[in-house]
TORFIPA-441409 format. One record per atom (N, C-alpha, C): residue in one letter; x negated, y, z. Coordinates in steps of 0.1 Angstrom, whole numbers, plus 5000, padded with zeros to 4 digits. Atoms other than C-alpha are relative to their C-alpha. Layout:
BEGIN
AXYZ;...
//
This chain:
BEGIN
M500950025011;M547844855383;M499350144998;K500849885002;K544945105376;K500450064986;G499749945013;G545645355348;G498750034993;Y501249985008;Y543145385320;Y500350114988;K499949905011;K542545675295;K499549934987;I500350075012;I542545535260;I499150094991;F500949935009;F539545645238;F500249964986;N499650035014;N540545665202;N498950064991;P501049955009;P537545695178;P500550074988;I499449945012;I539745785149;I500350155002;L499749864997;L541046095166;L498850095002;L501349934999;L537546195176;L499450044987;Y500649985013;Y536346165140;Y500850114993;L499249905007;L539246375127;L499850145007;F500349874993;F538546645154;F498750064995;C501349955005;C534846665142;C500150064986;L499849955014;L535946705106;L500650145000;I499449875000;I538146995115;I499050115005;L500949904995;L535447165135;L498950044990;V501049975010;V532847145107;V500650084989;S499349935011;S535347265081;S500350145003;C499749864995;C536047575102;C498750085002;G501249925000;G532347665102;G499249975013;G500750034988;G531447545137;G499650135007;A500449894992;A529447785159;A498650054995;G501449975003;G526147815140;G499850094989;S500249925012;S526648045110;S500750145001;S499449874999;S527248425110;S500450054987;G499749965013;G527348475073;G499650154997;L500449865002;L525748825076;L498950014989;V501049975010;V523848955045;V499950154999;S500149855000;S522449305044;S498950044990;K501049945010;K520249535022;K498649975005;I501450024997;I516549475020;I499550135007;G500649894992;G514549685044;G500750035013;T499349984988;T517049665072;T499649895010;S500550094990;S516549475105;S500649864999;T499450145001;T518649175094;T499249914990;N501050085008;N515749055072;N500749944988;S499350055012;S517749035039;S499149964989;E500950055010;E514548975020;E500049855000;T499950155000;T514848615032;T501349964994;N498850045006;N518448605022;N500050014985;N500149985014;N517748744988;N499149894993;T500850105005;T514948494983;T500749874997;A499250125001;A517448214988;A501250014990;D498949975009;D519948364963;D499649964986;P500450055014;P519748164930;P500450094989;T499549915010;T521548434912;T499250134999;L500749874999;L519148714921;L499050014989;E500949975011;E517248874893;E499650155002;L500349865001;L515549204886;L500650064988;E499449935011;E517249464864;E499550145001;I500549865001;I516349814852;I501250095003;V499049904996;V518450084869;V499350145000;S500649865001;S517650454860;S498549994997;G501450015005;G514450344843;G499049925008;S501050074991;S512950134871;S500749875005;Y499550134996;Y513349774884;Y500550015014;Q499550024987;Q515449674914;Q500749864999;F499350125000;F517349364924;F501450024994;N498749985006;N520649304906;N501249995009;N498949994990;N522649294938;N500050145007;S500149864995;S521949674943;S499250015013;S500949994989;S519349604969;S498550024995;Y501449975003;Y515549674970;Y499049925009;A501150054992;A512349524982;A499350115008;T500649904992;T510249705007;T498750044994;S501249965006;S507149714985;S499849924987;C500350075012;C505649604952;C499749855003;L500350134997;L504249294969;L501249915003;S498750074997;S507749204982;S500749954987;Y499450045013;Y509049204946;Y499249894994;K500950105006;K506049004934;K500249865006;E499850134993;E506648734960;E501449955000;S498650045000;S510448724955;S500249904989;A499650095010;A511948434936;A500750064988;A499349935011;A513748694915;A499050054990;Y501049945009;Y510448814900;Y499749904988;N500250095012;N510048684864;N499050074991;N501049945008;N506848844852;N500450144993;E499649875005;E508349194848;E498850094997;G501249935003;G504849324850;G499850145006;D500349864995;D503249664857;D501150104995;A498949915003;A506049924859;A500350085012;T499449934988;T507950154882;T501149915005;Y499050084993;Y510149984907;Y500650095011;W499449944989;W512650114933;W499849925013;I500350074987;I511650024969;I500850075011;E499449954988;E513250075003;E499149975012;P500950044989;P510350085028;P500650025014;T499249994987;T512650205056;T501550014996;S498650015003;S516450165058;S500550144995;G499349885005;G518250415036;G499050104992;N501049925006;N514950565022;N499549934987;V500350075013;V514850444985;V499150104992;I501049925008;I511850574965;I499649924988;K500550065012;K510450504930;K498450005002;V501550024999;V506850364930;V499549944987;L500750075011;L504350244904;L499349875006;C500550134996;C503449874908;C499049944990;D501050085007;D500349694896;D500349855003;M499650144998;M501649334892;M499049904994;T500950095007;T498549194875;T498649995006;T501450004995;T495249284892;T499949925012;L500250094989;L494049014915;L501249945006;G498750064995;G497448854918;G501150105001;G499049905000;G499349184917;G500650035014;G499349964987;G501749334943;G499450135006;W500649884995;W499849664946;W500950124997;T499249885001;T501649994952;T499150125000;L500849885001;L500150324941;L500450105011;V499749904990;V499850564970;V499450144997;S500549865004;S497750844954;S499349994986;N500749985012;N496350964921;N499350145001;R500749874999;R493651234922;R499450034986;Q500349965014;Q493051424890;Q498550034998;L501349965003;L489751494873;L500050134993;G500149875007;G488451814857;G500150125008;T499949894991;T488852034888;T498849985009;V501050014990;V486652084918;V500649915012;N499350104990;N488651794935;N501150065008;V498949944993;V491452024945;V501349954992;E498850065006;E494951874939;E501150114998;D498949915002;D498152044928;D500950035012;C499249984988;C499752004962;C499150005012;G500750004987;G498552094997;G498950105000;V501149914998;V496052335011;V498749935003;N501150084998;N493652055019;N500349864998;L499750145003;L493251685016;L501049935010;N499150054990;N495151615048;N501450034996;A498649965004;A498251805035;A500349924987;F499750085012;F497951615002;F500449865003;F499750144997;F498051275018;F501349995009;Q498950014991;Q500751355044;Q501350054994;N498749955006;N503351505020;N500149944985;P499850055014;P504851374987;P499550104990;C500649915010;C503251524956;C500149934986;G500150055013;G503751474919;G501249924995;D499050085006;D505851274895;D499549864996;I500550145002;I505450894895;I500249964985;D499850045014;D506750874859;D499050074991;N501049935009;N503951094846;N498650015006;I501350014994;I500650974860;I498949994989;T501150005010;T497651074838;T498850055008;K501349964994;K494051174845;K500150155005;S499949864996;S495251534849;S501150035010;D498849984990;D498051474875;D499649975014;S500250034986;S498051484912;S501349935005;Y498950084995;Y500251224930;Y499749955014;S500150064987;S500751124966;S501349955005;I498850054995;I503350904981;I500450075013;G499849934988;G503051105013;G500349915011;S499650074989;S503850985048;S499149895004;S500850104994;S501450785069;S500849875003;S499150124996;S504350555081;S500349924988;I499750075012;I505250465045;I498849924995;R501250075004;R501650375036;R499849885010;S500250114990;S501550155068;S500949884996;I499050105004;I504649965057;I499549934987;L500450065012;L503349915022;L498749915001;N501250074997;N500049785036;N500249875008;S499750124992;S501349445047;S498949905000;E501150095001;E498249255036;E498650065005;G501249934996;G495649515048;G499050024990;E501049985011;E494049575014;E500350144994;W500049875006;W493149914999;W499149994988;M500850015012;M491949924963;M499850144994;F500449865005;F490050234950;F499449984986;K500450015014;K489750264912;K499750144994;Q500349875006;Q488050554893;Q499949984985;F500050005014;F488250634856;F499350134995;N500749885005;N486050874835;N501050074991;S499249915009;S487351144811;S500549934988;A499650085012;A487650884783;A501149905004;G499150104995;G489950674805;G499449865003;T500750124998;T487350404810;T499949975015;F500050044986;F487650214843;F498549975004;D501350024995;D484450224863;D500049885010;S499750124992;S484749864876;S498849975010;D501150044991;D481249834892;D500050095012;D499949914988;D481850134915;D501349985008;A498750024993;A485450024924;A499849915012;F500150094988;F485949864958;F501449985006;I498850034992;I488549714981;I499650005015;I500250004985;I488749785018;I501049915006;H499150094992;H490149515041;H500050065014;H499849944987;H491549655073;H501349945006;T498950054993;T494249585098;T501350024992;A498749985007;A497649515082;A500950095007;S499049914995;S500449765086;S499450125007;S500749884995;S498050045093;S499750104989;D500349905010;D497050365075;D498550055001;L501349945000;L493550485065;L500050155000;F499949855002;F494750835057;F501050065010;F499249944990;F496450925090;F499750145002;D500249864998;D496751285101;D498650025006;S501449984996;S493151415105;S499750144998;I500349855000;I492351775115;I498950025010;G501149964991;G489051895129;G499149895004;V500950114996;V487251565131;V499749914988;V500350115010;V485551295110;V500449875007;N499650134994;N487450975118;N499249894994;K500950115005;K485050675116;K500749875005;T499250124997;T487250365115;T499349874997;L500650145002;L485650015119;L501149924992;V499150085008;V487249805091;V499449864999;T500450145000;T487149435085;T498949974990;S501050035011;S485149435052;S500250104989;I500049935013;I484249615020;I499649904989;C500250105010;C484449414988;C499950074986;D500049955014;D483749464951;D501349994994;F498750005006;F486549494926;F500549864997;E499650145002;E486549114921;E500549945014;N499650054986;N487249084959;N499349885004;T500850124997;T484548824961;T498650035007;N501349964994;N481249004970;N500350105011;C499549924988;C481949145005;C498950015010;D500949974988;D480149295035;D501050025011;S499049994989;S481949245068;S499250035013;S500849974988;S479149355092;S499850155001;D500249864997;D479349705107;D500450094989;V499449925012;V481549855079;V501050105006;Y499149894996;Y483350185085;Y500650074988;F499449905010;F485750405066;F500150135007;L500149864995;L485150775071;L501150084993;W499049925005;W487951025067;W500250135008;T499649874994;T488551395074;T500950074991;G499049945008;G491451585062;G499850154997;N500249865003;N490251945064;N498650055002;G501449964999;G486451945065;G499149904992;W500950085007;W483451745055;W498949955010;W501250044992;W480351565068;W498850014991;G501149965008;G476951675057;G499349904991;S500750085011;S475551525024;S500649864999;T499350134999;T478051235029;T499149905008;K500850094992;K475451085054;K500949945011;C499150074991;C477150825075;C499950055015;S500249964986;S475750965108;S500450155002;S499649864999;S476851325101;S501350025007;G498849974993;G479451495122;G500950104991;F499149925007;F482351725112;F499550144998;S500349865003;S481752055095;S501350074994;T498949935005;T484352325086;T499850044986;G500149965015;G485052475051;G498750054996;P498949995010;P484752565024;P500549874994;Y499650135005;Y485152195017;Y501049945009;L498850024992;L488552075029;L500549854999;G499550145000;G488651695030;G499149904992;N500850105006;N486651385022;N500249865006;Y499950134995;Y486551005026;Y499049914993;G500950105006;G484350705019;G499649895010;Y500450114991;Y482850385033;Y498550015003;C501450024996;C479650315051;C499849865004;H500150154998;H478449955050;H498849965009;N501150034991;N475449985073;N500250075013;G499749934987;G477150145103;G500050154998;I499949855000;I477450505112;I498850075008;G501149944993;G474050555129;G498850034990;T501049985009;T472050585097;T500250124991;T499949885009;T471350865072;T500449964986;A499650055013;A472450645043;A501350084996;V498849935005;V475150815021;V501149904998;S498850085002;S478650685017;S500149944986;N499750065013;N479850454989;N498849954993;S501250035007;S476450314982;S499749854998;L500250155001;L476949934982;L500249954986;F499850055014;F478349884947;F499850114990;G500149915011;G477650044913;G498850095000;N501149915001;N475350314903;N500350155004;R499749874994;R477050614919;R500349985015;S499850004985;S477250704956;S500050155004;G500049874995;G477551004978;G500950104992;Y499149915007;Y478851314960;Y500249974986;S499750045014;S478551154926;S501249914999;E498850095000;E481450934936;E501150065009;A499149954991;A483151104966;A500750124994;K499249885005;K485951354957;K500350105011;L500049904989;L485151614983;L500850134995;W499149895004;W487951884982;W499250134999;N500649875003;N486752204966;N498550004998;H501450015002;H483252074958;H499749964986;N500350025014;N481752084923;N499049894998;N500950125001;N480251734925;N500449914989;G499850105010;G480051434902;G501449935001;G498750074999;G483251294916;G501250074993;K499049925006;K485251574900;K500249954985;D499950055014;D484651404866;D500749864999;Y499350135000;Y486651094876;Y501450025006;Q498750024994;Q490351024881;Q499949895010;E500050114990;E490950814912;E501449965004;M498750064996;M493850584919;M499849915012;I500150084988;I494350434954;I501349925001;W498950094999;W496550124958;W500049925013;V500050084988;V497649924988;V500949884997;R499150114999;R499249584994;R499849935013;
//
C-alpha cells in the first residue's frame, strides 16, 4: 500500500499565527534622529504623539529630534501653527543649529540665511569681503535688527535648506517699512547654492525664473543671477566683466540676458542697479536698506 503524507490545515493555520506574532521577516523597527540617513522625518511624520516644544527658547520635536529645515517643520504633522520664530534644525547629522523661520509668507517654510545691515557702506560686521561673509557664520540669530549682520555660513548648509529651489530677497528702509514692489523671488535648481565660493570672477548663473514678491508675475526667459564675492561689475550692467576693488562683492539678477547693458534688478519696483544692490564698500542707495535673504 502506498504511503501518503497527511496535510493538516489546522496545523498550517497555527504555524502562520506564530510566524506573524513573532514579527515575520518584514519589519526592522529602526527609528533614528531627523537628518540621518535612515529617513526619520518619515518616521516622525507617522508618530501621532509627535509635537513641537520649546527647548532653550526655540522649537524642536518633543522626542529630542529635529527637522532639517524650516520647511520640514512646516510640512510635519507635528506642526500646529507655531508660527514665525526660532527653531532648532539639524541640516546634517550631529550639526544642530538655531535658525529663524518665516512660517507665514507664501505658505511659510522659509529659513533665513542672511541679514545685511543698513546705515553703512554695505560692509558687514564679519568678513573682509562679501564672499567671506556668506561662507562663514556671522551674527546672533536671536538679535536680528536693521543694524545687525547675520549669515548662516556654509554653502553646503544653504544647499540643504534650499529643497524647493526658492530664494526670497526682502529689503526694508530705515523706518522698517518693507519695500514689497522691489522684493523678488529667484527660482533655481533645488539643493543648490547661489552664494557658492566666488573669488576673482563674476559668476553668471542661468536660473529658472525671477518672480515678484507674490510669486505670480514671473519671467523665465534668459534670466541670470550674477554673483561675485570679492569684486564688482561695472555700473551693475549685465554684460560687464569682473573688476577688482575697492568694492568687494555684489549680486543681483538680470532678466534680459547677460549680453545687454541693462542694469541688474530692473524688472520690479522703482529701484534698480546701485539704488538697490548692496555692493560691498560702496556708498550707494542700497546702503539705506536692510536686506533679508530666505530660502526654502
